[in-house]
C-alpha positions in Angstrom: 79.5 153.7 378.9 80.9 151.8 375.9 83.2 154.6 375.3 84.8 154.2 378.8 85.3 150.5 378.2 87.0 151.3 374.9 89.5 153.5 376.5 90.4 151.1 379.2 90.7 148.4 376.9 93.1 150.5 374.5 95.1 151.3 377.4 95.4 147.8 378.8 96.3 146.7 375.2 98.8 149.2 375.0 100.4 148.1 378.4 100.4 144.6 377.4 102.1 145.6 374.1 104.8 147.4 376.0 105.3 144.5 378.5 105.7 141.9 375.5 108.1 144.1 373.5 110.3 144.2 376.8 111.2 140.5 376.1 113.5 141.4 373.8 116.9 142.3 374.9 117.8 145.1 372.5 114.5 146.9 373.1 115.2 146.7 376.9 118.7 148.2 376.6 117.5 151.1 374.2 114.5 151.9 376.5 116.9 151.9 379.6 119.4 154.1 377.6 116.6 156.6 377.0 115.0 156.8 380.4 118.5 157.4 381.7 118.9 160.2 379.3 115.4 161.8 380.2 116.5 161.3 383.8 119.8 163.3 383.1 117.9 166.0 381.2 115.2 166.3 384.0 118.1 166.6 386.6 119.8 169.5 384.5 116.6 171.4 383.8 115.8 171.5 387.6 119.2 172.9 388.4 119.1 175.2 385.1 115.4 176.4 384.7 116.2 179.3 382.8 117.7 177.2 380.2 114.6 175.1 379.9 112.7 178.6 379.6 114.8 180.1 376.8 114.4 176.6 374.9 110.7 176.6 375.3 110.6 180.4 374.3 112.7 179.8 371.3 110.5 176.9 370.2 107.5 179.2 370.8 108.9 182.1 368.7 109.9 179.8 365.7 106.3 178.5 365.9 104.9 182.2 365.9 107.1 183.3 363.0 106.0 180.2 361.2 102.4 180.7 361.8 102.9 184.5 361.0 104.7 183.6 357.6 101.6 181.3 356.7 99.1 183.8 357.5 100.9 186.6 355.3 101.2 184.1 352.7 97.4 183.2 352.9 96.7 186.9 352.9 98.8 187.5 349.9 97.2 184.6 348.0 93.8 185.9 348.8 94.5 189.5 347.6 96.0 188.0 344.3 92.9 185.8 343.9 90.6 188.9 344.4 92.7 190.6 342.0 92.4 188.0 339.5 88.6 187.9 339.8 88.6 191.5 338.9 90.9 191.3 335.9 89.4 188.2 334.4 86.3 190.1 332.8 88.9 192.6 331.4 91.3 190.1 330.1 88.4 188.3 328.4 87.1 191.5 326.7 90.8 192.0 325.6 91.2 188.7 324.3 87.9 188.7 322.6 88.6 192.3 321.1 92.1 190.9 319.9 90.6 187.8 318.3 87.9 189.9 316.5 90.6 192.3 315.2 92.7 189.4 313.9 89.8 187.6 312.3 88.6 191.0 310.7 92.3 191.4 309.5 92.5 188.1 307.9 89.0 188.6 306.2 90.6 191.8 304.9 93.6 190.1 303.5 91.6 187.2 301.9 89.4 189.7 300.2 92.7 191.8 299.1 94.2 188.6 297.7 90.8 187.6 295.9 91.1 191.3 294.4 94.5 190.9 293.5 93.9 187.4 291.9 91.1 189.0 289.9 93.1 192.0 288.7 96.2 189.9 287.9 93.9 187.7 285.8 92.3 190.6 283.7 95.8 192.1 283.1 96.9 188.6 281.7 93.7 188.6 279.5 94.6 192.1 278.4 92.4 194.0 280.4 93.0 196.3 283.2 90.8 196.8 286.1 88.8 199.7 286.1 89.6 200.5 282.4 89.2 198.6 279.0 92.7 199.6 278.0 95.6 197.3 277.4 99.1 197.9 279.0 101.8 198.1 276.5 105.4 198.0 277.7 107.5 201.1 277.5 110.0 199.3 274.9 107.0 199.2 272.6 106.8 202.9 272.7 110.8 203.5 272.4 111.2 201.3 269.4 108.0 203.0 267.8 106.0 200.2 267.6 103.0 201.9 268.9 101.3 204.7 266.8 102.6 208.0 267.9 106.1 206.7 268.8 108.0 207.7 272.0 106.5 211.0 272.8 107.3 211.1 276.4 111.1 210.2 275.5 110.7 206.5 276.8 110.5 207.8 280.7 107.5 205.8 281.4 107.5 201.9 282.0 104.5 201.5 280.0 100.9 202.8 279.3 97.4 201.7 278.8 95.9 202.0 275.1 92.7 201.3 274.3 91.5 197.9 273.8 90.3 198.6 270.2 93.5 200.0 269.0 95.3 196.9 270.2 92.8 194.5 268.4 92.9 196.7 265.3 96.9 196.4 265.0 97.7 199.8 265.8 100.2 198.5 268.3 102.9 196.8 266.2 103.9 193.1 266.9 101.2 192.9 269.8 97.9 192.4 267.7 99.5 189.5 265.9 100.2 187.7 269.3 96.9 188.8 270.6 94.8 187.2 268.0 97.0 184.0 268.0 96.1 183.7 271.7 92.3 184.2 271.0 
């Protein structure tokens, strides 16, 4: 019951608002111009019903095309979402594998760097990794400063000599430098 009173009162309020708005001269003239235009259109379409049918059909076709476009877009997006759901585990695995490979590579580089530092520090101290011999430059052999002279014609860039020979002064000029460092 209350619903029917609400509808009636809303309708009465709308009509009262329309009547009050007609007190304004510009509103009255605008409304009369629109009413006259609607009347002229009604007369035209009564004489030419095919034009009215064509316009209605045109609007209907445009709405159908719009609906079909939205439906097509919806289906496309749904298929892409399903595809993405299927690819997500694969991509996640690929990303994890790539991350692991980079971390492993970084660890290997850091280990190689540490090994290189250790080898370089041993070489500077006179040792060589994996041997207890000292590196002697080729110039020392070519100038005959090392016992045995330049036997290979000076083609090598240097050689390793036993640490004892280096310490005992068998490598000329080098032993004094070595003892001064220690």
